[in-house]
C-alpha positions in Angstrom: 11.3 4.2 -11.4 14.6 6.6 -10.4 16.8 4.8 -8.2 19.4 4.6 -11.5 18.9 8.0 -12.2 22.1 11.2 -12.0 21.8 13.6 -8.7 20.9 16.3 -11.5 17.8 14.4 -12.0 16.2 12.1 -9.4 12.6 13.3 -8.8 11.4 10.2 -10.9 8.4 12.0 -12.1 7.7 12.9 -15.7 7.7 16.4 -14.3 10.7 16.0 -12.6 12.6 19.3 -11.5 9.2 21.0 -12.2 8.1 23.9 -9.8 4.8 22.6 -8.4 2.5 25.2 -10.2 4.2 23.8 -13.6 3.5 20.1 -12.7 0.0 21.5 -12.3 -0.3 22.9 -15.9 1.1 19.9 -17.0 -1.4 17.5 -15.4 -4.4 19.7 -16.2 -3.3 20.1 -20.1 -6.3 18.5 -22.4 -8.5 17.4 -19.7 -6.6 13.6 -19.7 -8.0 12.9 -16.1 -11.6 12.0 -17.1 -10.7 9.6 -20.2 -8.0 7.8 -17.9 -10.6 7.3 -15.0 -13.1 5.4 -16.7 -10.4 3.7 -18.5 -9.1 2.4 -15.6 -12.8 1.2 -13.6 -12.2 -1.6 -16.1 -9.4 -2.7 -14.0 -9.7 -0.7 -10.2 -11.1 -2.2 -7.6 -12.1 -0.4 -4.2 -10.1 -1.0 -1.0 -12.3 -2.0 1.8 -11.8 -3.4 5.2 -12.6 -7.3 5.9 -15.7 -8.0 7.7 -17.0 -11.5 9.4 -17.7 -14.5 7.1 -17.6 -12.1 3.9 -17.5 -14.0 0.6 -15.2 -12.8 -2.1 -15.6 -13.6 -5.8 -12.0 -13.6 -7.3 -12.2 -12.0 -10.3 -9.2 -11.4 -13.5 -6.1 -10.3 -12.5 -6.7 -11.1 -9.1 -4.0 -13.0 -6.3 -3.9 -14.1 -2.6 -2.0 -11.9 -1.6 -3.7 -8.9 -3.8 -6.9 -9.9 -1.8 -5.0 -9.8 1.7 -3.5 -6.2 0.9 -7.2 -5.1 0.1 -9.2 -6.5 2.6 -7.0 -6.2 5.6 -6.1 -9.9 6.1 -2.9 -12.0 5.9 -2.3 -14.7 2.7 -1.9 -17.1 5.7 -5.6 -16.7 6.8 -7.1 -16.8 3.2 -5.1 -19.8 2.4 -6.0 -22.0 5.7 -9.6 -20.2 5.7 -10.0 -21.7 2.0 -7.8 -24.7 2.1 -5.9 -24.0 -0.9 -2.4 -25.5 -2.3 0.8 -24.7 -1.4 1.1 -22.1 -4.1 -2.2 -20.2 -3.2 -4.1 -21.0 -6.6 -7.3 -19.6 -7.1 -9.7 -19.2 -10.6 -11.7 -16.9 -12.0 -15.3 -16.9 -10.2 -14.3 -18.6 -7.0 -15.8 -17.4 -4.0 -13.8 -17.3 -1.0 -14.3 -16.6 2.8 -12.3 -13.9 4.2 -12.0 -14.2 7.6 -11.5 -11.6 9.8 -8.1 -10.2 11.8 -9.6 -12.1 15.1 -10.4 -15.0 12.9 -7.2 -15.1 11.4 -5.4 -14.7 14.7 -7.0 -17.7 16.2 -5.9 -19.9 13.6 -2.5 -20.4 14.2 -3.3 -21.1 18.2 -5.8 -24.2 16.9 -2.6 -25.4 14.4 0.2 -25.0 17.3 -0.3 -29.2 18.6 0.5 -30.0 14.9 3.8 -27.4 15.0 6.1 -30.1 16.8 8.9 -29.1 14.8 10.1 -26.0 14.8 12.4 -25.7 11.5 12.3 -26.9 8.6 14.4 -26.9 5.5 13.0 -25.7 2.1 14.6 -25.6 -1.1 13.5 -22.1 -3.6 12.1 -23.3 -6.8 11.8 -21.7 -9.7 8.2 -19.7 -9.0 8.8 -19.6 -5.4 8.1 -16.5 -3.6 8.7 -15.6 0.1 5.1 -15.3 0.6 3.7 -18.5 -0.8 6.8 -20.5 1.0 5.7 -18.6 4.5 2.2 -19.8 3.4 3.2 -23.5 3.0 4.9 -23.8 6.5 2.4 -22.1 8.5 4.7 -19.2 9.4 5.5 -15.9 8.2 8.0 -14.0 5.9 9.2 -12.0 8.5 10.5 -15.3 10.7 11.6 -16.7 7.8 13.9 -13.4 6.9 15.6 -13.3 10.1 16.0 -17.1 10.6 17.9 -17.1 7.4 19.3 -13.5 7.7 18.1 -12.7 4.4 19.4 -8.9 3.6 16.5 -8.8 1.0 13.5 -11.2 1.2 12.5 -10.0 -2.0 15.3 -11.9 -3.6 15.7 -15.7 -3.8 17.7 -17.7 -5.6 16.3 -21.4 -7.2 18.3 -24.0 -5.6 18.7 -21.2 -2.6 18.3 -23.4 1.3 16.2 -21.8 3.8 15.6 -22.8 7.4 11.9 -22.6 8.0 10.7 -21.5 11.5 7.7 -23.6 12.5 4.6 -21.3 14.0 5.0 -22.5 17.4 8.6 -20.9 17.4 7.2 -17.4 16.5 4.6 -17.4 19.2 6.7 -16.3 21.9 8.3 -13.3 20.3 4.5 -12.1 20.0 4.3 -12.3 23.9 7.6 -10.5 24.2 6.4 -7.2 23.3 3.9 -5.8 26.7 5.3 -2.7 26.4 4.0 -1.3 23.4 0.8 1.0 23.4 -2.7 -0.7 23.1 -3.8 2.2 21.1 -2.6 5.6 19.8 -4.3 8.4 18.2 -3.4 9.8 14.7 -4.6 12.2 12.7 -5.3 12.0 8.8 -3.4 13.8 6.5 -3.5 14.6 2.8 -2.3 11.6 1.3 -3.1 9.2 3.8 -4.8 5.5 2.7 -6.5 3.3 5.4 -3.8 0.9 3.6 -0.7 3.0 4.9 -1.7 3.9 8.0 -2.4 0.3 8.8 1.3 -0.6 7.2 3.0 2.3 9.6 1.7 1.4 12.8 2.4 -2.7 12.2 -1.6 -3.0 11.9 -4.7 -4.0 9.7 -7.4 -1.7 8.0 -10.3 -3.9 9.7 -8.6 -3.5 12.9 -8.5 -0.2 12.4 -12.3 -0.2 10.6 -13.7 -2.0 13.8 -11.6 0.8 16.4 -13.2 3.8 14.4 -16.4 2.1 13.5 -16.0 2.8 10.2 -18.6 2.2 7.2 -15.9 2.7 4.5 -12.1 2.6 5.2 -11.7 4.0 2.0 -12.8 7.3 2.9 -11.0 9.5 5.5 -10.8 12.9 5.8 -7.8 15.6 6.4 -7.6 15.9 10.3 -10.0 13.0 11.0 -9.1 11.6 14.7 -8.1 7.6 14.6 -7.5 5.2 17.1 -5.2 2.8 15.8 -5.3 -0.3 17.7 -2.5 -2.9 18.2 0.1 -0.8 17.6 3.7 -3.0 17.2 7.3 -1.4 16.9 8.3 -0.6 13.4 11.0 -3.8 12.4 14.8 -2.9 13.0 15.7 -5.2 10.1 17.1 -2.4 7.3 15.4 -3.8 4.0 17.0 -1.5 2.0 19.6 0.3 2.0 20.8 4.1 1.6 22.6 4.1 -1.1 22.6 3.4 -5.1 25.0 4.0 -7.8 27.0 6.4 -5.9 24.4 8.7 -4.6 23.5 8.3 -1.2 19.9 9.4 -0.4 18.4 11.3 2.5 17.7 9.4 5.9 13.9 10.5 5.9 13.6 8.8 2.2 15.3 5.5 2.9 13.5 5.4 6.3 9.9 5.7 4.4 11.7 3.0 1.9 11.7 0.7 4.6 8.6 1.1 5.6 7.1 0.6 2.4 9.4 -2.5 1.7 8.2 -3.8 5.1 4.4 -3.5 4.2 4.7 -5.4 0.8 7.0 -8.1 2.6 4.3 -8.4 5.7 1.2 -9.0 3.0 3.5 -10.7 0.1 3.3 -9.8 -3.4 1.6 -11.4 -6.4 4.0 -13.6 -8.5 6.1 -12.0 -11.5 4.1 -13.8 -13.5 0.8 -12.3 -12.4 2.1 -9.1 -12.5 3.2 -9.0 -15.6 -0.1 -10.2 -17.0 -1.4 -7.2 -14.8 0.7 -4.9 -16.7 -0.4 -6.0 -20.1 -4.2 -6.1 -18.9 -4.1 -2.5 -17.3 -2.4 -1.0 -20.6 -4.7 -2.3 -23.2 -7.6 -0.9 -20.7 -6.1 2.7 -20.6 -5.0 3.0 -24.0 -1.4 2.7 -24.0 1.1 0.1 -26.1 1.1 -3.1 -23.9 4.9 -3.5 -25.3 5.6 -0.2 -23.8 4.3 -0.8 -20.7 5.9 -4.3 -19.9 9.1 -3.5 -21.0 9.3 -0.3 -19.0 7.8 -2.7 -15.9 10.5 -5.5 -16.8 13.4 -2.6 -17.3 12.4 -1.3 -14.0 11.5 -4.1 -11.6 11.5 -7.4 -13.6 7.8 -7.7 -12.3 8.4 -8.1 -8.9 6.3 -5.8 -7.1 8.4 -6.1 -3.7 10.6 -4.1 -4.9 11.5 -0.6 -3.6 14.6 1.5 -4.0 16.3 3.7 -1.6 14.8 6.7 -3.6 11.8 5.3 -2.2 10.3 4.0 -5.7 8.0 1.2 -5.3 6.8 -1.7 -6.8 6.6 -3.2 -10.5 6.6 0.5 -12.0 9.2 1.8 -9.4 7.1 4.8 -8.9 7.8 7.9 -6.4 5.4 8.7 -4.0 5.2 12.7 -5.7 4.9 10.3 -8.8 1.8 8.6 -7.6 0.5 11.7 -6.6 0.5 12.9 -10.3 -0.8 10.0 -11.4 -3.9 9.9 -8.9 -4.4 13.3 -10.6 -4.5 11.8 -13.9 -7.3 9.0 -13.5 -9.3 10.8 -10.9 -9.0 9.0 -7.3 -6.2 8.6 -4.8 -4.0 5.4 -5.8 -1.9 3.3 -3.4 1.7 2.7 -4.6 1.4 -0.3 -2.5 -1.0 -2.0 -4.0 -0.5 -3.7 -7.1 -3.2 -2.7 -9.2 -2.7 0.7 -8.3 0.9 0.7 -8.7 0.7 -0.6 -12.0 -2.2 2.1 -12.9 0.1 4.6 -11.9 2.9 3.9 -14.0 0.5 3.5 -16.9 -1.2 6.4 -16.5 2.5 8.5 -16.5 2.8 6.7 -20.0 -0.4 7.6 -20.9 0.2 11.3 -20.5 4.0 11.5 -21.8 2.6 9.6 -24.9 0.0 12.6 -25.9 2.7 15.4 -24.5 5.9 13.8 -26.1 7.1 14.1 -29.8 8.7 10.4 -30.2 9.0 7.5 -28.1 12.3 7.6 -27.1 11.5 10.9 -25.7 8.7 9.3 -23.9 11.1 6.3 -22.3 13.7 8.8 -21.4 10.5 11.1 -20.0 9.4 7.8 -17.5 13.0 8.0 -16.2 14.7 11.0 -16.2 11.8 13.2 -16.3 10.3 14.9 -19.3 11.2 18.6 -17.7 14.6 17.4 -17.4 15.1 15.8 -20.9 14.0 18.6 -22.4 15.8 21.4 -20.8 19.2 19.1 -20.6 18.7 16.4 -23.5 18.8 12.7 -22.3 21.8 11.5 -19.9 24.2 9.0 -20.9 22.7 6.7 -18.2 18.6 7.7 -19.8 20.5 7.0 -23.2 21.3 3.1 -21.9 17.8 2.9 -20.1 16.2 4.1 -23.5 17.9 1.4 -25.6 17.2 -1.5 -23.2 13.2 -0.5 -23.4 13.5 -0.2 -26.9 15.2 -4.1 -27.1 12.8 -5.1 -24.6 10.0 -4.3 -26.3 10.6 -6.7 -29.2 10.8 -9.0 -27.0 7.3 -8.4 -25.7 5.7 -8.4 -29.6 
């Protein structure tokens, strides 16, 4: 949401450049939180950990990668447990078996005898994603990225030739990390979610829930001490650079962006078509013009939820964490920007608020990109004017 902005406006939130107090006043004005929260209820779901033999009913907008993210398992595990096809196609109302982390880990061992070929070749086709390719061949996103030296595994070209390492070839590195501690202790901080903690330490929500006997991993207390099992080292691969459009971002910001990028690639993301449908449905449910939401999402990410900028703008709506917290305040619950639904809700909630407080559509669009206070104080920067023109042109495409 902010990766294209000039150095004078880099906070990416509708209140970019404002103080904490002024942003707080903006958030509370108009009592919009309750109305938004009610609207969001029709499209949002509650995160939870997977349980043994858990059954899940597919709902509108669901994808296998989204279900895997919410239940603390993997796309590959769900595909195997339910014998889905190579595109992991699911239907509304379909009953899915959600395997536990232990079940998911055991499955590759059973399949090992058939994995005689260590390397296969795959030609990227229209609609392919790295998560779907990994699921098809029974390997992992990171294994494919490493085998092909992909600087950005979220970007594939139609016709691109990929070497696919077999599941057997990936078993040795897992055994080569005995030095990693079995468990660590972690104190819950403000803004933490079970999903974020699991991604940070390279484990799963289900594993954390089991280790700490959490009845509902969605509810964590600030200061709560958690035992984090199965901690692995953070990936050395730098998935996100530190510069964009001539601006260099602080290393701490880039480090956070790399962690978020790695987390998204680990669980996989919905297809661009699914994300487009989700943006439109969420906008309609929250009372925002779908054309506006779709145009902004396409301009920001091209409906690619795996996109993370050097400024740590995350997902399809390219929302940075501070803007995500502002959106959380608007809707009345904590949003997880890595989650496809929550990311869209965050972006649409911000658009909803900007429509309420802006005099016209160009101001809404420019404020999403540059920050409302900055637009009011400085007017639109040159790159902001280009952004506004692009979004308005795209709105006609989505009419």
